[in-house]
N, C-alpha and C positions, 0 to 999 in steps of 0.2 A: 457664566453668571446669567441668571434668568432676568428677563426684562423688568419684572416687578422690583427686584433688588436694585437694578440700575436706576429706576425711578425714585426710590427712596434714599439712595446713597447720599445725595447732597443734603437732605434733611437730617440724616443720621450724623453726618459730619458736623452740621451746624449745632446739633444738640451736644455732640462731644466737646465742641470748642466753647459753646456759650450757654448751654443748658445745665440743668442740675442732673445729678445721677438718677434721681427719682424720675425726672422727665424722660431721660434716656431709657430707663427700665420700662416705663409705661409704653413708650413708642415701640420697643422691641418685643413686648409681650405677645403680640399676635403671630409672630414669626415662628416657623418650624425650625428645628436645629439645622437642617440643610440650608435654609435661607440665611440663618445667622452665620453659618460658615461662609456662604457666598459674600455676605456683607463684610465679614472679617477679612476675606481675601481682597476685597476692594479698597481696604483702608491702608493707610501708612501704619507701620508697626506700632508707633506710639498711640495712634488712634485706636488700633485693635486692642491694645493693652487696656485702655480706658473702657472700651466696650466690654471686654471680658470681665472686668471688675464690676461692671454695672449689672451683670447677670447673676442669678442665683448660682450657687456651686453646681447644682444639677444641670441647669441650662448651659452653663459654661463648659462643663464636661461634654455634654451632648454635642455642642457646636464644635468644640476643639477636636473631638474624635472624628468629625466629618471632614476636617481639613486634610489636604494632601500632606504627605510626610515632610517635604521641604518647608512648607509653611509652618507646620507644627514646630519643627526644629528652630526656625528663625524666630518665632514668637517665644519659644522656651528660652532661647538665648537672650532675647530682648528683655523679657520679664525677670529672668534669673531663677536659679534652682530653688532658692529659699521661698520666693513668692509663688512659685509654681507648685510647691509641695502638696498643698491641699488638692489642687486640681488633678495632679498626677495620682494621688492616693485614690481618688474617686473614679479614675479611668478603669475600664475593663482590663483584666489581666493581659489579654492579648494586645490591646492597644497600648497599654503601658509598656509592655516588653518591646513592641515595635518602636515606640518613641525612644526608649533608652538605647536600643540598638542603633538608632539613626543619629544619636547625639555624638559629636566628636569626643574623642577620649579625654 
């Protein structure tokens, strides 16, 4: 995790717990997808779910695809297949196949 992400992680957590979805989206707007993935990895699963839902579908997919496979699987299981459907549909075919292959039967 890069140092810039470490510096903003407490503020992101505060916004997740006490801010609005709009405030969170505005705070995350300047971040690149790799930085968003680092932020997701630094959060508890429930916090990461809230953050993913505050992103546009395009931003969410780009960040999700940057995550390590075990993190993707954990978040997929936390969010659930039904709620992950749109995100999975938007993933690149290769990333989608990798995710599906990594999911438990």
